[in-house]
C-alpha positions in Angstrom: -72.4 29.3 69.8 -74.6 25.8 70.4 -73.4 25.1 67.1 -70.1 24.8 67.6 -70.7 23.2 71.5 -72.9 20.3 69.3 -70.0 19.8 66.9 -67.4 19.4 69.2 -69.4 17.2 71.2 -70.0 15.0 67.7 -66.4 15.0 67.1 -65.4 13.9 70.8 -67.9 11.5 70.6 -66.7 10.0 67.3 -63.1 10.4 68.3 -64.1 7.8 71.5 -66.1 5.1 69.1 -62.5 5.2 66.8 -60.4 5.1 69.8 -62.4 1.9 71.3 -62.7 0.4 67.6 -58.8 0.5 67.5 -58.2 -0.7 71.1 -60.9 -3.4 70.0 -58.8 -4.8 67.0 -55.6 -4.3 69.0 -56.6 -7.0 71.4 -58.1 -9.8 69.0 -54.5 -9.0 67.2 -52.7 -9.6 70.8 -55.4 -13.1 70.9 
């Protein structure tokens, strides 16, 4: 159970990181 929670948190963190990178690249393209 704890392992599943850690995996979920890790996946959420990676997803947020990918989204942040995508937003940054989109902003750079807008410039």
